[in-house]
Structure formats: C-alpha cells, structure tokens
C-alpha positions as CSV (number, residue, x, y, z in Angstrom):
1,X,-0.7,24.1,-7.7
2,X,-4.3,24.7,-6.8
3,X,-6.6,22.8,-4.5
4,X,-8.5,21.4,-7.5
5,X,-5.3,20.1,-9.1
6,X,-4.2,18.7,-5.8
7,X,-7.4,16.7,-5.6
8,X,-7.0,15.6,-9.2
9,X,-3.6,14.3,-8.4
10,X,-5.1,12.2,-5.6
11,X,-7.7,10.8,-8.0
12,X,-5.1,10.0,-10.6
13,X,-3.1,8.2,-7.8
14,X,-6.2,6.1,-7.1
15,X,-6.8,5.3,-10.8
16,X,-3.1,4.5,-11.3
17,X,-3.2,2.1,-8.4
18,X,-6.3,0.4,-9.8
19,X,-4.9,0.0,-13.3
20,X,-1.6,-1.5,-11.9
21,X,-3.4,-3.8,-9.5
22,X,-6.1,-5.0,-11.9
23,X,-3.9,-6.8,-14.4
24,X,-2.0,-8.7,-11.6
25,X,-5.2,-9.5,-9.7
26,X,-6.7,-11.2,-12.9
27,X,-3.6,-13.3,-13.3
28,X,-3.2,-14.3,-9.7
29,X,-6.8,-15.6,-9.5
30,X,-5.8,-18.5,-11.8
31,X,-3.2,-19.7,-9.3
32,X,-4.1,-22.4,-6.8
33,X,-3.9,-21.2,-3.2
34,X,-2.2,-23.8,-0.9
35,X,-2.4,-21.8,2.3
36,X,-4.3,-18.7,3.3
37,X,-4.8,-16.5,6.3
38,X,-8.1,-15.1,5.0
39,X,-10.9,-14.7,7.5
40,X,-12.8,-12.0,9.4
41,X,-9.7,-10.3,10.8
42,X,-8.0,-10.1,7.4
43,X,-11.3,-8.8,5.8
44,X,-11.6,-6.2,8.6
45,X,-8.0,-5.0,8.1
46,X,-8.5,-4.7,4.4
47,X,-11.8,-2.7,4.8
48,X,-10.2,-0.3,7.3
49,X,-7.3,0.3,4.9
50,X,-9.7,0.8,2.0
51,X,-11.8,3.3,4.0
52,X,-8.7,5.3,5.0
53,X,-6.9,5.3,1.6
54,X,-10.0,5.4,-0.6
55,X,-13.5,5.9,0.7
56,X,-12.8,8.8,3.1
57,X,-10.6,10.9,0.8
58,X,-12.8,10.3,-2.2
59,X,-15.9,11.4,-0.2
60,X,-14.0,14.5,0.8
61,X,-13.0,15.2,-2.8
62,X,-16.6,14.8,-4.0
63,X,-18.3,16.7,-1.2
64,X,-15.7,18.6,0.9
65,X,-17.0,16.7,3.9
66,X,-16.0,17.1,6.7
67,X,-15.6,20.9,6.2
68,X,-14.9,21.5,9.9
69,X,-11.6,19.6,9.6
70,X,-10.3,21.7,6.7
71,X,-7.2,23.8,7.0
72,X,-5.6,26.3,4.6
73,X,-4.2,24.8,1.3
74,X,-0.5,25.1,0.9
75,X,0.9,24.7,-2.6
76,X,4.3,23.6,-1.5
77,X,2.9,20.7,0.5
78,X,0.8,19.7,-2.6
79,X,3.9,19.7,-4.8
80,X,5.6,17.5,-2.2
81,X,2.4,15.3,-2.3
82,X,2.8,14.9,-6.0
83,X,6.3,13.7,-5.6
84,X,5.2,11.1,-3.0
85,X,2.3,10.0,-5.2
86,X,4.6,9.4,-8.1
87,X,7.0,7.5,-5.9
88,X,4.1,5.4,-4.6
89,X,3.0,4.4,-8.1
90,X,6.5,3.6,-9.2
91,X,7.1,1.4,-6.1
92,X,3.7,-0.2,-6.6
93,X,4.5,-1.1,-10.2
94,X,8.0,-2.4,-9.4
95,X,6.6,-4.5,-6.6
96,X,3.8,-6.1,-8.7
97,X,6.2,-6.7,-11.6
98,X,8.7,-8.5,-9.2
99,X,6.0,-10.6,-7.6
100,X,4.2,-11.6,-10.7
101,X,1.9,-14.6,-10.0
102,X,3.1,-14.7,-6.4
103,X,1.0,-11.6,-5.6
104,X,-2.3,-11.7,-3.8
105,X,-4.4,-9.2,-2.0
106,X,-4.5,-11.3,1.1
107,X,-2.0,-13.5,3.0
108,X,-1.8,-16.4,0.6
109,X,0.8,-19.0,-0.4
110,X,0.2,-20.3,-3.9
111,X,1.2,-23.5,-5.6
112,X,4.7,-23.1,-6.8
113,X,5.2,-19.9,-4.7
114,X,8.7,-18.5,-5.0
115,X,10.6,-16.4,-2.5
116,X,11.3,-13.2,-4.4
117,X,14.5,-11.6,-3.3
118,X,15.7,-9.7,-6.4
119,X,14.7,-6.4,-8.0
120,X,12.9,-4.1,-5.5
121,X,13.0,-7.0,-3.0
122,X,16.8,-7.0,-2.8
123,X,16.9,-4.5,0.0
124,X,13.2,-4.2,1.2
125,X,11.1,-7.2,2.3
126,X,7.8,-5.4,2.0
127,X,8.0,-2.8,-0.8
128,X,4.2,-3.1,-1.3
129,X,3.8,-1.7,2.2
130,X,6.3,1.0,1.4
131,X,4.2,2.0,-1.6
132,X,1.1,2.2,0.6
133,X,3.0,4.3,3.2
134,X,4.1,6.6,0.4
135,X,0.4,6.8,-0.8
136,X,-0.7,7.7,2.7
137,X,1.9,10.5,3.0
138,X,0.9,11.8,-0.4
139,X,-2.7,11.8,0.7
140,X,-1.8,13.8,3.8
141,X,0.1,16.3,1.8
142,X,-2.5,16.6,-1.1
143,X,-5.7,16.9,0.9
144,X,-5.8,19.9,3.3
145,X,-8.3,18.2,5.7
146,X,-7.4,16.7,9.1
147,X,-9.8,13.8,8.6
148,X,-9.5,13.0,4.8
149,X,-5.8,13.8,4.6
150,X,-4.7,11.7,7.5
151,X,-7.2,8.8,7.2
152,X,-4.8,7.0,5.0
153,X,-2.0,7.0,7.6
154,X,-4.5,5.7,10.2
155,X,-6.3,3.2,8.0
156,X,-3.2,1.7,6.4
157,X,-1.3,1.9,9.7
158,X,-3.9,-0.4,11.2
159,X,-3.6,-2.9,8.4
160,X,0.2,-2.8,8.4
161,X,0.6,-3.3,12.2
162,X,-2.2,-5.9,12.2
163,X,-0.7,-7.9,9.4
164,X,3.1,-7.6,8.8
165,X,4.0,-9.9,11.7
166,X,1.6,-12.6,10.6
167,X,2.9,-12.3,7.0
168,X,6.5,-12.7,8.1
169,X,5.5,-15.7,10.2
170,X,3.8,-17.3,7.2
171,X,6.9,-16.7,5.1
172,X,9.1,-18.3,7.8
173,X,6.8,-21.3,7.9
174,X,6.8,-21.6,4.1
175,X,10.5,-20.9,3.3
176,X,12.2,-21.6,6.7
177,X,15.9,-20.7,6.9
178,X,16.0,-19.1,3.5
179,X,13.5,-16.4,4.7
180,X,15.3,-16.0,8.0
181,X,18.5,-15.3,6.1
182,X,16.6,-12.9,3.8
183,X,15.2,-11.1,6.9
184,X,18.8,-10.7,8.2
185,X,20.0,-8.9,5.1
186,X,17.0,-6.7,4.3
187,X,14.9,-3.9,5.8
188,X,11.3,-4.4,6.5
189,X,9.8,-1.3,4.8
190,X,12.3,1.6,4.7
191,X,15.9,1.1,3.7
192,X,18.5,2.0,6.4
193,X,15.7,2.7,8.9
194,X,13.0,0.0,9.3
C-alpha cells in the first residue's frame, strides 16, 4: 500500500460513513422527539468529534498540513488501518440497521422509542461508539501524521466520555428496570473488556 492509497482509504471511509448515515438521518427527522438532551454542550461535543474525525484529517489529506507532525509511512500499519476501516463501516451499518427510526445524531428519545437489544445490540450497548472507535484507530493507522492521525482518538474520545454517561442515564429514565437488566448482561463498547 502507498501513502496515496492509504489516504484514499480514509476518504472512502468518510464517504461510506456519510452514505450509511444519510438514509437513516432522513428517516429519523420524520419522527417526533419526546425528550432531548440537545444544547450547547451536546453541540460542542459533536463539533469536537467532527473536527477530530473529519476536518483535521481531510485538511491533512488535501494539504499535508501540518507537515512538521509527519512520520514515515509504514505499509503494514496502513493495511491494518484498512481492516479497521472496513470493520468500522460494517459495525456502523449493523448499528443503523438495528436502530432504524430510533436513531438520532443527538441524545433523543422519540415517540414510540423502543429499547433495541437484539442483533448487534445483543452483547454491546453502544455499538455506534464501537464503530467510531474503530474509525479513530483506522485513522491513526492510515494517516502517518501525529496530529491528523490521532485527532480522531482525541476528538471522538472527548465526545464519548462527555456523553456516554448522560446517554445511559437517559435510557435508565426512559426504560427503567429493563435497561438496568440490559446493562447487567452487556458490555458498554468492547465485548469481554468494556
């Protein structure tokens, strides 16, 4: 693999993410939101994540900025990055398919919201976050730049740790004991670990 192909893989990851998300975003807009945790904090978390997973790496791909943070390209790491990118898109698709109209970009509870516990949600409570962690790892492996490569881990990490607790609290308030039982039998993000 070459540096140009590695960058192309990252761009294809971003395009794949957009294509998967677009169709579900259109459908979910039609659903009535009963409760939301949107606000300045949520907006800031989403923007930080977008910068880390999208803006910074795409600026690097287009301009090689910041050049001072570059390190030598290693094809073996790029091939591993391709694997993580494919796993990320697969997890992303499975998560969206399982959520259907329950999906939203923000912390929302919709009219008729269902607790999804089957499919990819059988063992993992937050497979969407798993998909984004996989993306961030793929980015670090595909882009040989200390800033652009690792900005996804930082940007998404800030969103994850700033949001996952609030999301689980919202689910507990919405679904009560059913969600508590679900939490007891599943892993938060990574099976057998977290």
